[in-house]
N, CA, C and O atoms as a GROMACS GRO file, in nm:
protein
  580
    1MET      N    1   0.085  -0.118   0.000
    1MET     CA    2   0.000   0.000   0.000
    1MET      C    3   0.090   0.125   0.000
    1MET      O    4   0.187   0.132   0.076
    2SER      N    5   0.057   0.221  -0.084
    2SER     CA    6   0.137   0.344  -0.093
    2SER      C    7   0.106   0.438   0.023
    2SER      O    8   0.007   0.420   0.094
    3ASP      N    9   0.192   0.539   0.041
    3ASP     CA   10   0.168   0.639   0.144
    3ASP      C   11   0.035   0.712   0.121
    3ASP      O   12  -0.038   0.738   0.216
    4VAL      N   13   0.005   0.744  -0.004
    4VAL     CA   14  -0.121   0.813  -0.035
    4VAL      C   15  -0.239   0.724   0.001
    4VAL      O   16  -0.336   0.772   0.060
    5GLU      N   17  -0.233   0.597  -0.033
    5GLU     CA   18  -0.342   0.505   0.001
    5GLU      C   19  -0.359   0.492   0.152
    5GLU      O   20  -0.471   0.487   0.202
    6ARG      N   21  -0.247   0.487   0.226
    6ARG     CA   22  -0.256   0.480   0.373
    6ARG      C   23  -0.320   0.606   0.429
    6ARG      O   24  -0.406   0.600   0.518
    7PHE      N   25  -0.278   0.722   0.376
    7PHE     CA   26  -0.339   0.847   0.421
    7PHE      C   27  -0.489   0.848   0.392
    7PHE      O   28  -0.569   0.878   0.480
    8LEU      N   29  -0.528   0.815   0.270
    8LEU     CA   30  -0.670   0.818   0.233
    8LEU      C   31  -0.753   0.721   0.318
    8LEU      O   32  -0.867   0.751   0.353
    9GLU      N   33  -0.695   0.606   0.351
    9GLU     CA   34  -0.764   0.510   0.438
    9GLU      C   35  -0.787   0.569   0.577
    9GLU      O   36  -0.897   0.558   0.632
   10LYS      N   37  -0.683   0.632   0.634
   10LYS     CA   38  -0.697   0.693   0.767
   10LYS      C   39  -0.790   0.814   0.764
   10LYS      O   40  -0.866   0.837   0.857
   11PHE      N   41  -0.784   0.892   0.656
   11PHE     CA   42  -0.871   1.009   0.642
   11PHE      C   43  -1.017   0.966   0.631
   11PHE      O   44  -1.104   1.027   0.693
   12ALA      N   45  -1.044   0.862   0.553
   12ALA     CA   46  -1.180   0.810   0.539
   12ALA      C   47  -1.230   0.755   0.673
   12ALA      O   48  -1.347   0.773   0.707
   13SER      N   49  -1.143   0.689   0.747
   13SER     CA   50  -1.181   0.637   0.879
   13SER      C   51  -1.218   0.751   0.973
   13SER      O   52  -1.316   0.742   1.047
   14PHE      N   53  -1.138   0.859   0.969
   14PHE     CA   54  -1.171   0.976   1.050
   14PHE      C   55  -1.306   1.034   1.008
   14PHE      O   56  -1.387   1.069   1.093
   15GLY      N   57  -1.330   1.043   0.878
   15GLY     CA   58  -1.456   1.100   0.829
   15GLY      C   59  -1.579   1.022   0.871
   15GLY      O   60  -1.684   1.080   0.896
   16SER      N   61  -1.566   0.889   0.880
   16SER     CA   62  -1.681   0.807   0.918
   16SER      C   63  -1.701   0.800   1.068
   16SER      O   64  -1.813   0.777   1.115
   17GLU      N   65  -1.594   0.821   1.145
   17GLU     CA   66  -1.602   0.821   1.291
   17GLU      C   67  -1.506   0.927   1.346
   17GLU      O   68  -1.401   0.894   1.400
   18PRO      N   69  -1.543   1.054   1.333
   18PRO     CA   70  -1.452   1.162   1.375
   18PRO      C   71  -1.419   1.156   1.524
   18PRO      O   72  -1.505   1.129   1.609
   19ASP      N   73  -1.294   1.181   1.552
   19ASP     CA   74  -1.242   1.179   1.688
   19ASP      C   75  -1.118   1.268   1.690
   19ASP      O   76  -1.035   1.257   1.600
   20PRO      N   77  -1.103   1.355   1.789
   20PRO     CA   78  -0.987   1.444   1.793
   20PRO      C   79  -0.852   1.370   1.788
   20PRO      O   80  -0.758   1.419   1.724
   21GLU      N   81  -0.842   1.256   1.852
   21GLU     CA   82  -0.716   1.180   1.852
   21GLU      C   83  -0.686   1.125   1.713
   21GLU      O   84  -0.572   1.128   1.668
   22LYS      N   85  -0.789   1.074   1.644
   22LYS     CA   86  -0.770   1.024   1.508
   22LYS      C   87  -0.728   1.139   1.415
   22LYS      O   88  -0.647   1.120   1.325
   23TYR      N   89  -0.785   1.257   1.438
   23TYR     CA   90  -0.749   1.373   1.356
   23TYR      C   91  -0.602   1.409   1.377
   23TYR      O   92  -0.527   1.426   1.281
   24GLU      N   93  -0.562   1.419   1.502
   24GLU     CA   94  -0.424   1.453   1.534
   24GLU      C   95  -0.326   1.352   1.472
   24GLU      O   96  -0.218   1.389   1.427
   25ASP      N   97  -0.365   1.226   1.470
   25ASP     CA   98  -0.279   1.120   1.418
   25ASP      C   99  -0.259   1.130   1.267
   25ASP      O  100  -0.168   1.066   1.213
   26LEU      N  101  -0.341   1.208   1.198
   26LEU     CA  102  -0.323   1.227   1.054
   26LEU      C  103  -0.199   1.311   1.022
   26LEU      O  104  -0.148   1.306   0.911
   27PHE      N  105  -0.150   1.388   1.119
   27PHE     CA  106  -0.046   1.488   1.095
   27PHE      C  107   0.093   1.439   1.132
   27PHE      O  108   0.111   1.360   1.224
   28ASP      N  109   0.191   1.489   1.057
   28ASP     CA  110   0.330   1.464   1.090
   28ASP      C  111   0.356   1.519   1.231
   28ASP      O  112   0.323   1.634   1.258
   29PRO      N  113   0.414   1.438   1.320
   29PRO     CA  114   0.428   1.482   1.460
   29PRO      C  115   0.523   1.599   1.481
   29PRO      O  116   0.514   1.668   1.582
   30ASP      N  117   0.614   1.623   1.388
   30ASP     CA  118   0.711   1.731   1.405
   30ASP      C  119   0.675   1.859   1.332
   30ASP      O  120   0.698   1.968   1.384
   31GLU      N  121   0.618   1.847   1.212
   31GLU     CA  122   0.600   1.965   1.128
   31GLU      C  123   0.459   1.983   1.074
   31GLU      O  124   0.434   2.080   1.002
   32GLY      N  125   0.367   1.895   1.103
   32GLY     CA  126   0.234   1.900   1.044
   32GLY      C  127   0.156   2.026   1.082
   32GLY      O  128   0.158   2.069   1.197
   33THR      N  129   0.088   2.084   0.983
   33THR     CA  130   0.002   2.201   1.006
   33THR      C  131  -0.125   2.187   0.924
   33THR      O  132  -0.132   2.109   0.829
   34VAL      N  133  -0.227   2.265   0.963
   34VAL     CA  134  -0.353   2.268   0.888
   34VAL      C  135  -0.406   2.411   0.888
   34VAL      O  136  -0.389   2.486   0.984
   35LEU      N  137  -0.471   2.446   0.779
   35LEU     CA  138  -0.535   2.577   0.765
   35LEU      C  139  -0.676   2.553   0.710
   35LEU      O  140  -0.692   2.507   0.597
   36HIS      N  141  -0.776   2.585   0.790
   36HIS     CA  142  -0.916   2.572   0.750
   36HIS      C  143  -0.971   2.710   0.718
   36HIS      O  144  -0.914   2.811   0.759
   37PRO      N  145  -1.082   2.717   0.645
   37PRO     CA  146  -1.141   2.848   0.613
   37PRO      C  147  -1.164   2.931   0.739
   37PRO      O  148  -1.216   2.884   0.840
   38GLY      N  149  -1.122   3.057   0.731
   38GLY     CA  150  -1.139   3.149   0.842
   38GLY      C  151  -1.021   3.157   0.937
   38GLY      O  152  -1.009   3.253   1.013
   39MET      N  153  -0.934   3.056   0.934
   39MET     CA  154  -0.816   3.062   1.021
   39MET      C  155  -0.722   3.169   0.970
   39MET      O  156  -0.703   3.184   0.849
   40LEU      N  157  -0.664   3.242   1.061
   40LEU     CA  158  -0.574   3.350   1.024
   40LEU      C  159  -0.431   3.301   1.003
   40LEU      O  160  -0.352   3.368   0.938
   41ALA      N  161  -0.399   3.184   1.056
   41ALA     CA  162  -0.266   3.122   1.039
   41ALA      C  163  -0.282   2.972   1.055
   41ALA      O  164  -0.375   2.926   1.122
   42PRO      N  165  -0.193   2.895   0.994
   42PRO     CA  166  -0.202   2.750   1.010
   42PRO      C  167  -0.185   2.707   1.155
   42PRO      O  168  -0.109   2.766   1.232
   43LEU      N  169  -0.258   2.603   1.192
   43LEU     CA  170  -0.244   2.545   1.325
   43LEU      C  171  -0.135   2.439   1.322
   43LEU      O  172  -0.134   2.356   1.232
   44PRO      N  173  -0.044   2.439   1.419
   44PRO     CA  174   0.053   2.331   1.428
   44PRO      C  175  -0.014   2.205   1.486
   44PRO      O  176  -0.119   2.213   1.550
   45ARG      N  177   0.048   2.093   1.462
   45ARG     CA  178  -0.009   1.965   1.505
   45ARG      C  179  -0.046   1.965   1.653
   45ARG      O  180  -0.148   1.905   1.691
   46ASN      N  181   0.032   2.029   1.737
   46ASN     CA  182   0.004   2.023   1.881
   46ASN      C  183  -0.123   2.100   1.919
   46ASN      O  184  -0.162   2.099   2.035
   47GLU      N  185  -0.189   2.167   1.822
   47GLU     CA  186  -0.314   2.238   1.850
   47GLU      C  187  -0.434   2.178   1.776
   47GLU      O  188  -0.548   2.221   1.797
   48VAL      N  189  -0.410   2.079   1.689
   48VAL     CA  190  -0.521   2.029   1.607
   48VAL      C  191  -0.621   1.944   1.686
   48VAL      O  192  -0.739   1.941   1.652
   49ARG      N  193  -0.575   1.876   1.790
   49ARG     CA  194  -0.668   1.793   1.869
   49ARG      C  195  -0.773   1.882   1.937
   49ARG      O  196  -0.892   1.852   1.931
   50GLU      N  197  -0.729   1.990   2.001
   50GLU     CA  198  -0.823   2.081   2.067
   50GLU      C  199  -0.916   2.146   1.965
   50GLU      O  200  -1.036   2.160   1.989
   51TYR      N  201  -0.860   2.188   1.851
   51TYR     CA  202  -0.943   2.246   1.745
   51TYR      C  203  -1.053   2.148   1.704
   51TYR      O  204  -1.169   2.187   1.693
   52MET      N  205  -1.015   2.022   1.681
   52MET     CA  206  -1.115   1.926   1.635
   52MET      C  207  -1.216   1.895   1.744
   52MET      O  208  -1.333   1.874   1.714
   53ALA      N  209  -1.175   1.892   1.870
   53ALA     CA  210  -1.270   1.871   1.980
   53ALA      C  211  -1.374   1.984   1.980
   53ALA      O  212  -1.493   1.958   1.997
   54ASN      N  213  -1.329   2.108   1.962
   54ASN     CA  214  -1.422   2.221   1.957
   54ASN      C  215  -1.511   2.214   1.833
   54ASN      O  216  -1.631   2.242   1.840
   55PHE      N  217  -1.453   2.178   1.719
   55PHE     CA  218  -1.529   2.164   1.594
   55PHE      C  219  -1.640   2.061   1.611
   55PHE      O  220  -1.755   2.086   1.574
   56LEU      N  221  -1.605   1.944   1.665
   56LEU     CA  222  -1.704   1.837   1.681
   56LEU      C  223  -1.811   1.873   1.784
   56LEU      O  224  -1.924   1.825   1.774
   57ALA      N  225  -1.777   1.956   1.882
   57ALA     CA  226  -1.877   2.003   1.978
   57ALA      C  227  -1.971   2.106   1.915
   57ALA      O  228  -2.086   2.118   1.956
   58THR      N  229  -1.921   2.179   1.816
   58THR     CA  230  -2.000   2.283   1.750
   58THR      C  231  -2.085   2.227   1.636
   58THR      O  232  -2.200   2.267   1.620
   59ILE      N  233  -2.029   2.135   1.559
   59ILE     CA  234  -2.098   2.073   1.445
   59ILE      C  235  -2.138   1.933   1.490
   59ILE      O  236  -2.062   1.838   1.475
   60GLU      N  237  -2.256   1.923   1.546
   60GLU     CA  238  -2.302   1.795   1.602
   60GLU      C  239  -2.319   1.690   1.493
   60GLU      O  240  -2.369   1.718   1.384
   61GLY      N  241  -2.275   1.568   1.524
   61GLY     CA  242  -2.292   1.457   1.431
   61GLY      C  243  -2.212   1.471   1.302
   61GLY      O  244  -2.245   1.410   1.201
   62PHE      N  245  -2.105   1.553   1.306
   62PHE     CA  246  -2.025   1.575   1.186
   62PHE      C  247  -1.971   1.443   1.131
   62PHE      O  248  -1.919   1.360   1.204
   63ARG      N  249  -1.986   1.427   0.999
   63ARG     CA  250  -1.930   1.314   0.926
   63ARG      C  251  -1.894   1.364   0.787
   63ARG      O  252  -1.951   1.462   0.739
   64PHE      N  253  -1.800   1.297   0.723
   64PHE     CA  254  -1.775   1.326   0.582
   64PHE      C  255  -1.739   1.198   0.509
   64PHE      O  256  -1.696   1.098   0.568
   65GLU      N  257  -1.760   1.205   0.380
   65GLU     CA  258  -1.731   1.094   0.291
   65GLU      C  259  -1.641   1.146   0.180
   65GLU      O  260  -1.667   1.252   0.123
   66ILE      N  261  -1.537   1.072   0.150
   66ILE     CA  262  -1.451   1.109   0.037
   66ILE      C  263  -1.527   1.079  -0.092
   66ILE      O  264  -1.568   0.965  -0.116
   67LEU      N  265  -1.544   1.182  -0.174
   67LEU     CA  266  -1.615   1.167  -0.301
   67LEU      C  267  -1.518   1.138  -0.415
   67LEU      O  268  -1.549   1.061  -0.506
   68SER      N  269  -1.400   1.201  -0.411
   68SER     CA  270  -1.297   1.176  -0.512
   68SER      C  271  -1.163   1.221  -0.456
   68SER      O  272  -1.156   1.297  -0.360
   69SER      N  273  -1.057   1.172  -0.519
   69SER     CA  274  -0.923   1.215  -0.479
   69SER      C  275  -0.830   1.205  -0.599
   69SER      O  276  -0.854   1.129  -0.693
   70ALA      N  277  -0.725   1.284  -0.593
   70ALA     CA  278  -0.622   1.283  -0.697
   70ALA      C  279  -0.488   1.308  -0.630
   70ALA      O  280  -0.479   1.382  -0.532
   71ASP      N  281  -0.385   1.245  -0.683
   71ASP     CA  282  -0.251   1.254  -0.625
   71ASP      C  283  -0.156   1.307  -0.730
   71ASP      O  284  -0.154   1.260  -0.844
   72GLN      N  285  -0.075   1.405  -0.691
   72GLN     CA  286   0.028   1.459  -0.779
   72GLN      C  287   0.158   1.472  -0.700
   72GLN      O  288   0.179   1.572  -0.632
   73ASP      N  289   0.243   1.372  -0.710
   73ASP     CA  290   0.376   1.376  -0.647
   73ASP      C  291   0.372   1.410  -0.498
   73ASP      O  292   0.446   1.498  -0.453
   74GLY      N  293   0.289   1.342  -0.422
   74GLY     CA  294   0.285   1.364  -0.277
   74GLY      C  295   0.189   1.472  -0.232
   74GLY      O  296   0.172   1.493  -0.112
   75THR      N  297   0.125   1.541  -0.326
   75THR     CA  298   0.018   1.634  -0.291
   75THR      C  299  -0.113   1.568  -0.330
   75THR      O  300  -0.131   1.525  -0.444
   76VAL      N  301  -0.203   1.560  -0.234
   76VAL     CA  302  -0.329   1.490  -0.255
   76VAL      C  303  -0.443   1.590  -0.248
   76VAL      O  304  -0.450   1.672  -0.156
   77PHE      N  305  -0.532   1.582  -0.345
   77PHE     CA  306  -0.653   1.663  -0.346
   77PHE      C  307  -0.769   1.571  -0.315
   77PHE      O  308  -0.785   1.466  -0.379
   78VAL      N  309  -0.849   1.609  -0.218
   78VAL     CA  310  -0.961   1.526  -0.175
   78VAL      C  311  -1.088   1.610  -0.178
   78VAL      O  312  -1.094   1.718  -0.119
   79GLU      N  313  -1.190   1.561  -0.248
   79GLU     CA  314  -1.322   1.623  -0.245
   79GLU      C  315  -1.406   1.544  -0.146
   79GLU      O  316  -1.417   1.422  -0.157
   80ALA      N  317  -1.466   1.614  -0.050
   80ALA     CA  318  -1.545   1.547   0.053
   80ALA      C  319  -1.685   1.606   0.061
   80ALA      O  320  -1.705   1.727   0.042
   81GLY      N  321  -1.780   1.520   0.089
   81GLY     CA  322  -1.916   1.562   0.119
   81GLY      C  323  -1.936   1.555   0.268
   81GLY      O  324  -1.921   1.448   0.328
   82ASN      N  325  -1.969   1.668   0.330
   82ASN     CA  326  -1.982   1.678   0.476
   82ASN      C  327  -2.129   1.689   0.515
   82ASN      O  328  -2.214   1.732   0.437
   83ARG      N  329  -2.156   1.647   0.638
   83ARG     CA  330  -2.289   1.670   0.694
   83ARG      C  331  -2.275   1.682   0.846
   83ARG      O  332  -2.183   1.628   0.907
   84GLY      N  333  -2.368   1.754   0.903
   84GLY     CA  334  -2.370   1.772   1.047
   84GLY      C  335  -2.483   1.866   1.083
   84GLY      O  336  -2.544   1.928   0.996
   85THR      N  337  -2.509   1.877   1.211
   85THR     CA  338  -2.615   1.965   1.260
   85THR      C  339  -2.552   2.089   1.320
   85THR      O  340  -2.465   2.081   1.407
   86VAL      N  341  -2.598   2.205   1.272
   86VAL     CA  342  -2.546   2.333   1.318
   86VAL      C  343  -2.665   2.420   1.356
   86VAL      O  344  -2.754   2.444   1.275
   87GLY      N  345  -2.667   2.466   1.481
   87GLY     CA  346  -2.777   2.550   1.526
   87GLY      C  347  -2.911   2.480   1.513
   87GLY      O  348  -3.012   2.545   1.485
   88GLY      N  349  -2.913   2.350   1.533
   88GLY     CA  350  -3.036   2.272   1.526
   88GLY      C  351  -3.081   2.235   1.385
   88GLY      O  352  -3.184   2.171   1.368
   89GLU      N  353  -3.003   2.273   1.285
   89GLU     CA  354  -3.041   2.245   1.146
   89GLU      C  355  -2.939   2.152   1.081
   89GLU      O  356  -2.818   2.175   1.090
   90GLN      N  357  -2.989   2.048   1.016
   90GLN     CA  358  -2.903   1.955   0.943
   90GLN      C  359  -2.850   2.024   0.817
   90GLN      O  360  -2.927   2.077   0.737
   91LEU      N  361  -2.717   2.024   0.799
   91LEU     CA  362  -2.655   2.085   0.682
   91LEU      C  363  -2.570   1.983   0.608
   91LEU      O  364  -2.519   1.887   0.666
   92GLU      N  365  -2.557   2.006   0.479
   92GLU     CA  366  -2.462   1.931   0.396
   92GLU      C  367  -2.382   2.033   0.318
   92GLU      O  368  -2.439   2.130   0.266
   93TRP      N  369  -2.250   2.013   0.308
   93TRP     CA  370  -2.164   2.105   0.234
   93TRP      C  371  -2.043   2.029   0.184
   93TRP      O  372  -2.009   1.922   0.233
   94GLY      N  373  -1.978   2.088   0.085
   94GLY     CA  374  -1.859   2.026   0.028
   94GLY      C  375  -1.733   2.096   0.075
   94GLY      O  376  -1.734   2.214   0.110
   95THR      N  377  -1.626   2.021   0.075
   95THR     CA  378  -1.493   2.074   0.107
   95THR      C  379  -1.392   2.009   0.013
   95THR      O  380  -1.404   1.892  -0.021
   96VAL      N  381  -1.294   2.087  -0.028
   96VAL     CA  382  -1.181   2.034  -0.101
   96VAL      C  383  -1.059   2.051  -0.012
   96VAL      O  384  -1.031   2.160   0.038
   97TYR      N  385  -0.988   1.943   0.006
   97TYR     CA  386  -0.865   1.944   0.086
   97TYR      C  387  -0.746   1.931  -0.007
   97TYR      O  388  -0.746   1.850  -0.100
   98CYS      N  389  -0.646   2.012   0.017
   98CYS     CA  390  -0.518   2.002  -0.053
   98CYS      C  391  -0.416   1.967   0.054
   98CYS      O  392  -0.391   2.046   0.146
   99VAL      N  393  -0.357   1.850   0.042
   99VAL     CA  394  -0.272   1.796   0.148
   99VAL      C  395  -0.137   1.758   0.090
   99VAL      O  396  -0.128   1.678  -0.004
  100THR      N  397  -0.031   1.814   0.146
  100THR     CA  398   0.105   1.772   0.113
  100THR      C  399   0.148   1.672   0.219
  100THR      O  400   0.144   1.701   0.339
  101LEU      N  401   0.188   1.556   0.174
  101LEU     CA  402   0.222   1.449   0.267
  101LEU      C  403   0.372   1.442   0.295
  101LEU      O  404   0.455   1.478   0.212
  102LYS      N  405   0.402   1.394   0.414
  102LYS     CA  406   0.537   1.353   0.451
  102LYS      C  407   0.520   1.208   0.494
  102LYS      O  408   0.472   1.181   0.604
  103GLY      N  409   0.559   1.118   0.409
  103GLY     CA  410   0.523   0.978   0.429
  103GLY      C  411   0.373   0.965   0.407
  103GLY      O  412   0.322   1.006   0.303
  104SER      N  413   0.304   0.909   0.504
  104SER     CA  414   0.158   0.896   0.492
  104SER      C  415   0.084   0.994   0.582
  104SER      O  416  -0.037   0.981   0.605
  105ARG      N  417   0.157   1.093   0.634
  105ARG     CA  418   0.096   1.191   0.724
  105ARG      C  419   0.098   1.331   0.665
  105ARG      O  420   0.178   1.361   0.576
  106VAL      N  421   0.009   1.414   0.714
  106VAL     CA  422  -0.005   1.551   0.663
  106VAL      C  423   0.112   1.637   0.709
  106VAL      O  424   0.138   1.652   0.829
  107LEU      N  425   0.181   1.694   0.611
  107LEU     CA  426   0.282   1.795   0.640
  107LEU      C  427   0.215   1.932   0.636
  107LEU      O  428   0.229   2.011   0.730
  108ARG      N  429   0.143   1.960   0.528
  108ARG     CA  430   0.068   2.085   0.513
  108ARG      C  431  -0.071   2.050   0.463
  108ARG      O  432  -0.087   1.993   0.355
  109GLY      N  433  -0.171   2.084   0.541
  109GLY     CA  434  -0.309   2.059   0.500
  109GLY      C  435  -0.384   2.190   0.485
  109GLY      O  436  -0.370   2.280   0.568
  110ARG      N  437  -0.463   2.201   0.380
  110ARG     CA  438  -0.546   2.319   0.356
  110ARG      C  439  -0.685   2.272   0.319
  110ARG      O  440  -0.700   2.178   0.240
  111ALA      N  441  -0.786   2.336   0.374
  111ALA     CA  442  -0.924   2.302   0.341
  111ALA      C  443  -0.991   2.423   0.278
  111ALA      O  444  -0.970   2.536   0.322
  112TYR      N  445  -1.071   2.400   0.177
  112TYR     CA  446  -1.142   2.506   0.106
  112TYR      C  447  -1.291   2.471   0.106
  112TYR      O  448  -1.331   2.367   0.055
  113ALA      N  449  -1.372   2.560   0.166
  113ALA     CA  450  -1.516   2.536   0.173
  113ALA      C  451  -1.587   2.670   0.192
  113ALA      O  452  -1.528   2.767   0.237
  114ASP      N  453  -1.714   2.673   0.157
  114ASP     CA  454  -1.798   2.789   0.182
  114ASP      C  455  -1.848   2.779   0.325
  114ASP      O  456  -1.927   2.689   0.356
  115ARG      N  457  -1.805   2.868   0.411
  115ARG     CA  458  -1.844   2.860   0.552
  115ARG      C  459  -1.965   2.946   0.586
  115ARG      O  460  -2.009   2.946   0.700
  116ILE      N  461  -2.019   3.018   0.489
  116ILE     CA  462  -2.134   3.105   0.516
  116ILE      C  463  -2.254   3.028   0.569
  116ILE      O  464  -2.316   3.074   0.664
  117PRO      N  465  -2.292   2.911   0.512
  117PRO     CA  466  -2.407   2.840   0.569
  117PRO      C  467  -2.389   2.802   0.716
  117PRO      O  468  -2.485   2.806   0.793
  118ILE      N  469  -2.268   2.766   0.755
  118ILE     CA  470  -2.242   2.730   0.895
  118ILE      C  471  -2.248   2.854   0.983
  118ILE      O  472  -2.312   2.854   1.088
  119LEU      N  473  -2.180   2.961   0.940
  119LEU     CA  474  -2.181   3.084   1.019
  119LEU      C  475  -2.321   3.142   1.033
  119LEU      O  476  -2.354   3.200   1.136
  120ALA      N  477  -2.403   3.128   0.930
  120ALA     CA  478  -2.540   3.180   0.937
  120ALA      C  479  -2.619   3.111   1.048
  120ALA      O  480  -2.705   3.173   1.110
  121ARG      N  481  -2.590   2.984   1.075
  121ARG     CA  482  -2.659   2.911   1.184
  121ARG      C  483  -2.600   2.946   1.319
  121ARG      O  484  -2.671   2.951   1.419
  122LEU      N  485  -2.468   2.970   1.323
  122LEU     CA  486  -2.402   3.003   1.449
  122LEU      C  487  -2.424   3.148   1.490
  122LEU      O  488  -2.419   3.180   1.609
  123LEU      N  489  -2.449   3.235   1.392
  123LEU     CA  490  -2.470   3.379   1.417
  123LEU      C  491  -2.604   3.419   1.356
  123LEU      O  492  -2.607   3.497   1.261
  124PRO      N  493  -2.716   3.369   1.410
  124PRO     CA  494  -2.846   3.387   1.344
  124PRO      C  495  -2.894   3.531   1.333
  124PRO      O  496  -2.980   3.560   1.249
  125THR      N  497  -2.842   3.622   1.415
  125THR     CA  498  -2.888   3.761   1.406
  125THR      C  499  -2.800   3.847   1.315
  125THR      O  500  -2.831   3.963   1.290
  126ALA      N  501  -2.692   3.790   1.264
  126ALA     CA  502  -2.601   3.866   1.178
  126ALA      C  503  -2.657   3.874   1.036
  126ALA      O  504  -2.728   3.784   0.990
  127THR      N  505  -2.623   3.982   0.968
  127THR     CA  506  -2.662   3.996   0.828
  127THR      C  507  -2.565   3.915   0.742
  127THR      O  508  -2.457   3.878   0.788
  128LEU      N  509  -2.604   3.888   0.619
  128LEU     CA  510  -2.517   3.815   0.527
  128LEU      C  511  -2.385   3.889   0.507
  128LEU      O  512  -2.280   3.827   0.498
  129ALA      N  513  -2.391   4.022   0.498
  129ALA     CA  514  -2.269   4.102   0.481
  129ALA      C  515  -2.178   4.087   0.603
  129ALA      O  516  -2.056   4.076   0.588
  130GLU      N  517  -2.236   4.087   0.722
  130GLU     CA  518  -2.155   4.068   0.844
  130GLU      C  519  -2.093   3.929   0.846
  130GLU      O  520  -1.976   3.912   0.882
  131ILE      N  521  -2.171   3.829   0.808
  131ILE     CA  522  -2.120   3.692   0.806
  131ILE      C  523  -2.008   3.679   0.704
  131ILE      O  524  -1.904   3.620   0.734
  132ALA      N  525  -2.028   3.735   0.585
  132ALA     CA  526  -1.926   3.726   0.480
  132ALA      C  527  -1.797   3.796   0.521
  132ALA      O  528  -1.689   3.757   0.478
  133GLY      N  529  -1.807   3.899   0.603
  133GLY     CA  530  -1.690   3.974   0.645
  133GLY      C  531  -1.626   3.923   0.772
  133GLY      O  532  -1.528   3.982   0.820
  134THR      N  533  -1.679   3.815   0.828
  134THR     CA  534  -1.625   3.760   0.953
  134THR      C  535  -1.486   3.703   0.929
  134THR      O  536  -1.470   3.607   0.853
  135ALA      N  537  -1.388   3.761   0.995
  135ALA     CA  538  -1.252   3.707   0.988
  135ALA      C  539  -1.235   3.610   1.103
  135ALA      O  540  -1.302   3.620   1.206
  136GLY      N  541  -1.147   3.519   1.086
  136GLY     CA  542  -1.120   3.422   1.190
  136GLY      C  543  -1.213   3.304   1.179
  136GLY      O  544  -1.304   3.303   1.097
  137PRO      N  545  -1.191   3.203   1.263
  137PRO     CA  546  -1.271   3.082   1.259
  137PRO      C  547  -1.413   3.107   1.310
  137PRO      O  548  -1.440   3.207   1.376
  138ALA      N  549  -1.499   3.015   1.278
  138ALA     CA  550  -1.637   3.025   1.327
  138ALA      C  551  -1.637   3.025   1.479
  138ALA      O  552  -1.553   2.961   1.541
  139PRO      N  553  -1.732   3.097   1.539
  139PRO     CA  554  -1.739   3.102   1.685
  139PRO      C  555  -1.742   2.962   1.747
  139PRO      O  556  -1.816   2.875   1.701
  140GLY      N  557  -1.662   2.943   1.849
  140GLY     CA  558  -1.660   2.815   1.918
  140GLY      C  559  -1.553   2.719   1.869
  140GLY      O  560  -1.525   2.620   1.936
  141LEU      N  561  -1.492   2.745   1.753
  141LEU     CA  562  -1.396   2.650   1.700
  141LEU      C  563  -1.256   2.670   1.752
  141LEU      O  564  -1.177   2.575   1.756
  142ILE      N  565  -1.223   2.790   1.793
  142ILE     CA  566  -1.092   2.818   1.854
  142ILE      C  567  -1.120   2.894   1.984
  142ILE      O  568  -1.198   2.989   1.986
  143LYS      N  569  -1.057   2.851   2.090
  143LYS     CA  570  -1.079   2.920   2.218
  143LYS      C  571  -1.029   3.062   2.210
  143LYS      O  572  -0.924   3.090   2.151
  144GLU      N  573  -1.105   3.152   2.269
  144GLU     CA  574  -1.064   3.293   2.276
  144GLU      C  575  -0.955   3.307   2.380
  144GLU      O  576  -0.961   3.244   2.485
  145SER      N  577  -0.854   3.389   2.352
  145SER     CA  578  -0.744   3.410   2.448
  145SER      C  579  -0.777   3.524   2.541
  145SER      O  580  -0.698   3.557   2.629
   0.00000   0.00000   0.00000
């Protein structure tokens, strides 16, 4: 089994049964980082477990399924279909992940998705313009300092 196949197997396992520890295990222990929509800077591996615990507490029942993937010399593109409950409403949305691997683990991970539907449920009194202009992660996903 190739490194890409091992990564995709572990990523699919995480998507079907998300867990902060499984998420952290996807990353290179020394240099792994991730950048999700709204993050102002990549998170180092030592912060991804807490981020995912907050994410899973905010997006109830979160799951994703890999819809397609492509590999180009250690960079993997993954299209995923996501679902979860946000603000009491069941949502489905897509995400594209661009992942540079070191072996079978994430060295640099980037996620691209439209976060407006999620923010609209988390910030129900905000206008669309306010939601679109929201910098930083969705409320609840990163602890405030």
